C-alpha angles and dihedrals in degrees: 000000000000120000127246121299116284122209116237129204096266091053095257122117135241135171138235116236108219095202097048092032092222137109118250090233141020113280088229085077136309092221093044092051093050091052099041098036100042119007098048104036092044087055091226098161094047094048093044093051092045096049100029088231139057132201120188139173120222110202101198116021089195108156094351092245098121091049093044094052091047092051092049093048095047095045091046100043102028104027097162095052122108111238127202124176137175116197123192126204131171098186109032113193121225119272090246090057092046098047097080089055093046091048092055092058120101115260125031091236091062092059092046092051093049092049089052090049093053094045099042102025092232145046122206115180133145106293094000131083122169132174128188113201118194118206143059110334090210088064098037103049097066088054096054116112124222131010133290128224092206138016126202110205104193112147123136116286125296091248093055101031109020102167099078090052098057122112092244092060094040086052090054088053090050089054093056095043119100118238105279091018116149129222120198129193137163094230121106095175113140089225091057093047091049091049090052090051092047089052092056102260123138106226135211142165119289125214122276110246117195113310093335122106121262101273126215134277124198132185135195098238124335123324133202116260092030121242114267106274125248118239105280092235091052092049093048090049092051093047091048092050091049090060096047 
C-alpha cells in the first residue's frame, strides 16, 4: 500500500510507493506535472478542437491526477468536444486513499467523475466516456479497440518497473495509436528511447518539468509542428547503438 499523502510544491498532493521507493508524481507539483508533461505536449486541446473529439490512453491511473487535470482542462477549454479515455491500472488504491487526491483537483465535478470511475469502472455521459481497466497493461493494451490520439506513459521508473518500458509493450502502444498520435513520458533513459525507436516511434524532446529532466515525446509518423528535436549528439549515439 502507498503511504500517506505528501504535499508537493504547487500545493497538490502525491504519495510515496514503499515497494518501488518512488513518488507517484514530481515533487515540483502533481498538478503542474500533469499539465506540463501530458496535456500540453500531447497537444490535447488543439487536437480536440480540430477534430471535435479526443481519445486518449492513460497508462497508469495511479492517483487519478493526470486524468483529472486532463478532464478539467478539456471540459474548461473545449467544452463541446467529445472525450473518450481508457485508463489502465495494475494496483488500484482504495477509494479512501484516492479521495484526498481527487478532492485537490480543480472543479468539484472532476472529483465526482473520478469517484464514479473507480467505483463503477466506467463513466458514460453525454460527450464523455471513461473506462478504468484493472490488470496488467502488457496484457490489456493489445485487446483495446480503436485508436488513441494521445498516450500518457507514466509507470514507475525503468529501474524499478522495467516491463512497461520494453520494446514489445511500446510496440503494442504504437499499434493502438492513431496516425500522428503523440506519446509522452518523463523518462529520458537511452534504453527507453531506443525501445521506442525499435517499436516504430519517432522520438523528440519532452518539456522540462521542475527539477526533472526533459522527458521524451514520441509520435506515430510525423506531426506538424514537428516534435522538439533531441540533441544531435544524443540522436547519433542512439542510432549508433541501435545498429550495434
